[in-house]
C-alpha positions in Angstrom: 9.2 5.7 -1.9 8.5 2.0 -1.8 6.2 0.4 -4.3 4.7 -3.0 -3.5 4.5 -5.3 -6.5 1.6 -7.2 -4.9 -0.7 -6.9 -8.0 2.1 -8.3 -10.2 2.7 -11.2 -7.9 -1.0 -12.0 -7.8 -1.2 -11.9 -11.6 1.8 -14.1 -12.0 0.4 -16.7 -9.5 -3.0 -16.6 -11.2 -1.3 -17.2 -14.6 0.9 -20.0 -13.2 -1.9 -21.8 -11.4 -4.6 -21.0 -13.9 -7.0 -19.8 -11.3 -8.1 -16.6 -9.6 -6.4 -15.4 -6.4 -8.6 -13.3 -4.2 -7.7 -10.8 -1.4 -9.7 -13.1 0.9 -7.4 -16.0 0.0 -4.4 -13.8 0.9 -6.0 -12.8 4.2 -6.6 -16.4 5.1 -3.2 -17.7 4.0 -1.1 -15.0 5.5 -3.1 -13.7 8.5 -2.6 -10.1 7.2 -5.6 -7.9 7.7 -7.7 -7.1 4.6 -7.3 -3.3 5.0 -3.5 -3.7 5.1 -3.5 -5.7 1.9 -5.9 -3.1 0.3 -3.5 -0.3 1.3 -0.6 -2.2 -0.3 -2.6 -2.8 -3.5 -4.0 0.8 -3.8 -1.8 3.3 -2.0 1.6 4.3 -3.1 4.1 4.2 -0.3 1.8 2.7 2.3 3.5 1.8 5.6 3.7 -2.0 6.2 5.2 -4.0 9.0 8.2 -6.1 8.1 6.4 -9.2 9.6 3.7 -8.8 6.9 6.3 -8.5 4.1 7.8 -11.7 5.4 4.4 -13.5 5.3 3.8 -12.3 1.7 7.3 -13.5 0.6 6.5 -16.9 2.2 3.1 -17.1 0.4 4.5 -16.1 -3.0 7.8 -18.0 -2.5 9.7 -14.9 -3.5 12.5 -12.7 -2.3 11.8 -9.3 -0.7 13.1 -7.4 -3.8 10.5 -9.2 -5.9 7.8 -7.8 -3.6 9.1 -4.3 -2.8 10.6 -1.9 -5.3 12.3 1.4 -4.4 11.2 4.3 -6.6 13.1 7.6 -6.1 11.0 10.5 -5.2 11.9 12.3 -8.4 10.4 9.6 -10.4 7.1 9.7 -8.5 6.8 13.5 -8.8 7.5 13.5 -12.5 10.5 15.8 -12.0 13.6 15.5 -14.2 17.1 15.2 -12.7 
């Protein structure tokens, strides 16, 4: 499963810039629909277009691996190897 590190990137940007970053700001800056951003923030493994991932990488000035993390299914189900 893929996990989006959007909350972490927002928190880092807020700390770095000493201001609040809203979902509305992300919508306006990236052109990504609010419901898509909400899914990325709240749903594990939400399906997102690669174009949107590129827009977010551009906004946060980060690499894709800083935005998206692969989590093996075993780790998400709490199963042991």
